[in-house]
Each structure stands twice: as C-alpha cells, then as structure tokens.
KEKE-186326 format. One record per residue (C-alpha): residue in one letter; x, y, z. Coordinates in steps of 0.02 Angstrom, whole numbers, padded with zeros to 5 digits, always signed. Layout:
AXYZ;...
% end
This chain:
M-00251+12509-02629;A-00422+12554-02696;T-00566+12457-02620;D-00668+12446-02781;R-00536+12371-02897;F-00527+12181-02901;L-00446+12041-02997;L-00554+11885-02993;I-00436+11738-03018;K-00533+11590-03084;A-00468+11414-03112;W-00370+11388-03272;S-00359+11197-03280;Y-00420+11041-03191;I-00255+11006-03101;L-00214+11076-02930;W-00032+11128-02951;A-00066+11193-03127;D-00197+11308-03053;V-00076+11365-02917;D+00050+11406-03053;H-00085+11505-03144;L-00132+11589-02980;L+00045+11652-02950;G+00051+11739-03118;Q-00119+11819-03087;L-00065+11877-02913;L+00080+11968-02994;I-00044+12051-03112;A-00149+12103-02961;E+00003+12187-02883;M+00052+12271-03047;T-00123+12343-03070;D-00158+12386-02887;R-00306+12267-02879;I-00372+12160-02736;P-00351+11976-02784;V-00499+11859-02757;V-00473+11674-02793;Y-00615+11560-02847;W-00598+11377-02897;P-00772+11314-02949;T-00849+11145-02915;H-00796+11070-03082;C-00611+11075-03034;I-00537+10903-03010;H-00503+10926-02825;N-00664+11018-02780;G-00821+10914-02765;F-00920+11023-02647;V-01067+11120-02716;H-01064+11309-02687;T-00890+11310-02610;N-00726+11384-02661;G-00608+11240-02700;Y-00455+11347-02661;E-00509+11365-02480;L-00516+11176-02458;Y-00326+11174-02458;F-00259+11350-02435;E-00293+11496-02320;Q-00389+11642-02391;I-00280+11779-02464;N-00401+11910-02395;N-00579+11922-02332;Y-00661+11954-02501;T-00761+11821-02593;I-00831+11808-02768;F-01000+11862-02700;D-00928+12029-02645;L-00884+12060-02827;A-01060+12028-02892;N-01113+12208-02878;P-01235+12279-03009;E-01145+12446-02997;Y-00976+12372-03045;T-00904+12365-03220;Y-00819+12207-03285;Y-00682+12152-03403;P-00686+12050-03511;P-00859+12117-03555;I-00934+11943-03569;W-00964+11949-03381;D-01080+12049-03273;S-01138+12041-03092;S-01255+11895-03127;S-01135+11784-03225;L-00973+11780-03123;L-01002+11600-03067;V-01018+11542-03247;E-00871+11462-03337;D-00818+11536-03505;H-00790+11384-03616;T-00720+11494-03755;K-00576+11563-03652;D-00452+11460-03753;T-00482+11580-03897;W-00403+11717-03789;V-00534+11843-03843;Y-00520+11998-03730;R-00369+11917-03643;N-00229+12022-03718;I-00106+12064-03579;G-00105+12249-03623;D-00294+12259-03610;I-00293+12163-03445;L-00162+12278-03369;G-00243+12436-03434;S-00425+12399-03397;K-00520+12529-03294;A-00659+12407-03246;N-00698+12375-03064;V-00679+12187-03088;V-00557+12105-03207;V-00574+11916-03225;G-00413+11817-03245;D-00447+11642-03310;V-00305+11613-03433;Y-00124+11570-03398;Y+00018+11696-03400;N+00192+11637-03356;V+00288+11759-03246;Y+00422+11783-03380;E+00286+11854-03495;L+00245+11985-03363;I+00421+12041-03318;P+00432+12169-03461;F+00281+12259-03389;L+00348+12275-03211;N+00364+12451-03145;K+00533+12501-03074;N+00450+12533-02906;H+00383+12356-02892;V+00472+12244-02767;A+00499+12110-02900;Y+00584+12228-03022;G+00756+12158-03064;M+00717+11984-02997;S+00737+11827-03101;V+00586+11723-03147;E+00620+11596-03010;Q+00651+11732-02881;I+00481+11808-02921;Y+00397+11638-02904;H+00482+11615-02734;Y+00423+11788-02681;L+00242+11756-02733;M+00236+11581-02659;G+00305+11641-02493;K+00189+11791-02483;Y+00023+11714-02531;I+00019+11523-02524;R-00021+11456-02350;I-00089+11280-02328;K-00226+11232-02206;P-00171+11181-02029;D-00234+11002-02044;I-00129+10975-02201;E+00023+11053-02118;T+00001+10933-01971;E+00001+10784-02090;I+00156+10846-02179;Q+00254+10873-02019;G+00196+10706-01948;F+00259+10610-02100;Y+00424+10704-02101;N+00453+10673-01915;S+00416+10488-01935;W+00511+10446-02094;L+00638+10581-02140;K+00688+10682-01987;G+00865+10640-01933;S+00901+10550-02097;Q+00998+10686-02187;P+01049+10705-02321;S+00885+10657-02404;L+00834+10660-02586;A+00659+10686-02657;V+00622+10614-02829;H+00464+10650-02930;V+00429+10522-03066;R+00273+10539-03171;R+00189+10385-03240;V+00246+10338-03415;D+00120+10402-03540;E+00105+10257-03661;E+00006+10361-03786;L+00131+10504-03788;V+00261+10463-03921;F+00375+10591-04002;D+00450+10543-04169;T+00579+10678-04203;R+00565+10643-04388;D+00392+10723-04380;A+00436+10866-04262;D+00330+10990-04358;K+00174+10896-04301;F+00209+10917-04116;D+00109+11031-04004;N+00201+11194-03967;Q+00221+11155-03782;Y+00356+11029-03829;W+00452+11152-03937;N+00542+11245-03798;K+00723+11278-03837;V+00860+11215-03724;Y+00951+11370-03669;R+01090+11286-03570;K+01225+11216-03685;E+01291+11044-03647;N+01474+11026-03600;S+01553+10946-03752;D+01734+11002-03746;K+01805+10830-03789;P+01796+10785-03975;V+01767+10600-03934;T+01620+10641-03821;R+01545+10756-03952;L+01560+10621-04086;Y+01489+10491-03969;R+01337+10598-03931;Y+01308+10629-04115;L+01313+10444-04158;K+01210+10398-04007;K+01057+10493-04072;G+00990+10336-04154;R+00960+10256-03984;Y+00785+10233-03915;K+00752+10349-03768;E+00671+10241-03633;P+00550+10341-03524;N+00606+10388-03347;K+00767+10284-03347;V+00876+10440-03349;Y+00830+10471-03165;H+00941+10331-03102;K+01102+10406-03168;D+01075+10565-03066;I+01013+10470-02913;H+01169+10361-02911;K+01280+10515-02928;L+01201+10596-02775;I+01207+10435-02673;E+01392+10413-02711;K+01439+10595-02684;Y+01333+10639-02532;N+01291+10470-02456;I+01102+10497-02472;R+01015+10408-02329;K+00833+10424-02381;I+00743+10442-02549;F+00569+10516-02538;L+00477+10456-02693;L+00333+10555-02769;T+00242+10457-02904;D+00069+10416-02969;C+00124+10244-03028;K+00122+10078-02933;E+00257+10003-03044;T+00374+10147-03006;I+00360+10112-02819;K+00407+09930-02849;E+00552+09978-02962;Y+00629+10101-02838;V+00608+09985-02689;R+00694+09848-02788;L+00839+09963-02837;Y+00862+10065-02677;G+00787+09957-02541;S+00752+10032-02371;K+00811+10204-02426;V+00644+10230-02514;V+00497+10307-02421;Y+00331+10367-02490;T+00161+10422-02431;D+00007+10312-02424;C-00099+10376-02567;K-00194+10319-02722;R-00082+10264-02865;L-00122+10188-03033;G-00053+10040-03128;K+00026+10076-03295;D-00131+10019-03387;Q-00260+10100-03273;E-00356+10255-03320;P-00384+10393-03190;T-00564+10422-03137;Y-00636+10585-03071;M-00806+10516-03018;E-00771+10517-02831;N-00869+10588-02687;P-00819+10760-02619;M-00725+10699-02466;I-00618+10581-02569;K-00583+10718-02695;R-00517+10830-02556;R-00410+10683-02499;R-00334+10672-02674;G-00293+10857-02668;I-00212+10840-02497;E-00105+10697-02563;V-00025+10801-02702;I+00001+10950-02586;K+00075+10839-02451;D+00199+10760-02573;A+00260+10930-02635;Y+00287+11004-02462;I+00375+10848-02395;A+00489+10850-02548;A+00533+11031-02511;K+00595+10978-02339;C+00726+10864-02418;D+00904+10917-02458;F+00902+10873-02644;F+00766+10860-02775;I+00755+10780-02947;G+00594+10808-03044;N+00511+10820-03214;D+00528+10987-03305;F+00357+10959-03385;S+00267+10940-03218;H+00180+11078-03121;L+00206+10977-02962;S+00395+10971-02991;H+00400+11158-03024;A+00299+11188-02865;V+00430+11091-02764;S+00569+11195-02841;R+00479+11355-02788;L+00427+11310-02611;K+00600+11354-02546;D+00758+11437-02607;W+00859+11284-02659;P+01046+11293-02688;A+01067+11285-02877;K+01157+11118-02875;N+01028+11036-02762;V+00880+11038-02880;K+00868+10966-03055;L+00718+10955-03170;L+00743+10828-03308;Y+00691+10826-03490;W+00745+10744-03652;A+00849+10861-03758;Y+00857+10836-03946;K+00905+10966-04077;K+00880+11111-03956;R+00705+11055-03911;K+00638+10990-03747;Y+00529+10836-03722;P+00457+10757-03563;V+00560+10614-03491;N+00406+10510-03455;A+00367+10500-03642;K+00438+10390-03777;L+00560+10479-03891;I+00603+10407-04061;V+00754+10488-04142;R+00820+10478-04318;Q+00905+10312-04354;G+01081+10308-04424;S+01157+10203-04563;K+01240+10033-04541;V+01410+10117-04539;I+01356+10231-04399;S+01282+10084-04304;L+01449+09994-04315;L+01543+10149-04255;K+01423+10164-04110;K+01462+09988-04053;V+01647+10029-04055;L+01621+10192-03960;N+01513+10104-03831;K+01666+10004-03782;L+01785+10153-03785;V+01680+10290-03705;P+01574+10275-03546;R+01391+10297-03578;K+01314+10463-03529;G+01131+10411-03513;G+00981+10504-03586;A+01002+10688-03619;A+00935+10791-03475;G+00941+10975-03436;D+00970+11071-03274;K+00837+11186-03209;
% end
C-alpha cells in the first residue's frame, strides 16, 4: 500500500451507529482504492463534546497510527477540490448536494487525500469490486460482517462494562432474546393515500414475498388493510412465538423510551433485563446540551446495548434503525435467529415505530372483515424478515 494515498473518513451524521455504518462503506472504498483510511469525528458530533479530539477514538481503537494532522500536508493534493491542507478540519455544509461526490470520481481520483463525508451503502459499491478483492462474491451482509470484524474494536473500559453486565444478568440464562424498540415518533405519520409525498427513504420495496398460499388468508389480508397500524405492537407476536418455541429465559430490552420499559416489565415480568441509562418519556424532547463527560457516557450506552444484544441467542429489531443493523452485523447470526421488523404495505416499507394510516374500505368490506375476524386467526401487523 502506498504511504501517500489516504481516505479521510469524516462524520456523516450526528448519530453514533449511523456514522459507524457510514464508516464501514468508506472502509470498503479505502480497500478498493488502495488508500490508508483515517477516521475523524469532529466536536460537533452528538457523542463528541471534547474540543480538538477525535470523537471516534473516544469509543473505538484507532484503525492505524495516522491522524487528520498527518494529512494536512501543503504538498498533498485533495479531492473534492474544496479542501486543502488548511481546511481539513472544516465541515462542508453543502455536502448534501453531492457535488464532487460521484462514486466514479471518488474511486478514480489520483489525489493524495480523498475526503469521504457522504454515505454509500455497501450494496452500491459491490458492482465496483475487483475480482481479486477478498469481498468479491460476498453478499451485502457478509461484507458488513467482514468489515465490522476487521476494523471495529471498542475501547477496553467499554468492553469491561459489557462483559460485567452480561455476566451479572444474562450469563447462564440461555436461550436469551434481545429486543430493540425505538420510541414511538408521534410526529411521524404515514398516510398511504398520500404516498407520493413521502421521503424516498420510506419507499424501499419489500423483496421477500409473503406466504399467502391459502385463498382465505389472502382475502383476509386484503380486507384487513383498512385497520390502523399501531406503532411497535407487532413485536409481541414474534416475542411470544420465540418464548413458546424456545422457552426464552431472558429478554434483554434496548429502548430509548421509559414507557416501553414499563410495558415490557408488565407483560414479561422478571424475564426482562435492561441497562441503567438515560431514557425519555414519550413527550420529552432529547437535548444535546450536555457536558463532554456525559456525552461520552451517552455514546457508551448505545454501544453497550448493541454489544450485549449481540451476545444473546435471538434478536428482534427495527429495520429502520442503525443500532438494530449494527447488532445484526456484530456476529454471524443464524438466519432464523434475527428479525428486523417493518410495516409492509403495497410493496413499500415503513418503520414500525411510526403511525401508518391505510386506505379505508367500504361498509361491505368492514362487515366482511368482522366475519373473517371470527373465522381466521389474526396475523398481526405486517412485518418483514431481514
């Protein structure tokens, strides 16, 4: 590897696991272009409150011994050309326009330093993989596992906390289930009658077809579309299935909501365990005005939850959550042991922690639904496997 070719990986968002997801895609680009990766999370990131420090190194071990200051060399060339040796620490607030961020230009740049500050999913990069690359022929999830295992190493003090919690609350209580439930977003409402107004991130197609071999079940699902989709309630159907089938002894709950803790303790009793961390009520707004030490504590809490969840035998999460995806990538789960939920309606995916309003049927259909409710067992909210 050349010693004068670098990929500076800056923060993409203000959320820790979202930036780790971004980092993994950029690390693949570094390997594809034979560049030395250098990670820099600036002080404005949500979990970095220290001035003149690299937020990434508050939680994870350095990938190598290079820092952003090693890249500030007046003799180096830079891409995108908006940067030079004196401006690397500056944030580009116009990056959302994607100017100079075309993947072909990024991969083909001859500059000494390429700055990666926009998000590329691994599946977007697969077509550009060389046949000699170790990831050639791997699936998207296999590549994420490979990158996570090779590069992401948490700090020893965080690892000690994770192991201590596991030994105290989960060790010897197999099989265990981890469940990640995001707080209900009261302001996020999807009315499928106005689907064209939705942001593109909620337009993902559902590629796995539902099993609908029985005509009665198919008819029931069609008529059931007029029902209100209640946020997060679909979790309980899958949790009860696992409890009945595998005799789950412990449920490790990951959530940012106080009401969710109360709900799960009421429903599952002493099976439920959870870490001691800051959670919000359903009407509380998050605040980021905290001192640096507390901000690091918040970062440790979300890392700790993910790694403890990965030590469990089963996992149910939210397909629209970076934290849930991180848990699914921290180890090679058996396919049937991990499930990321979403609402599915007309081949589109919506987050299960949001309200979903579907098209209402006629009075005749409403009457038929009542009849079918008595004849056919309810299936719960539509959810997809990951």
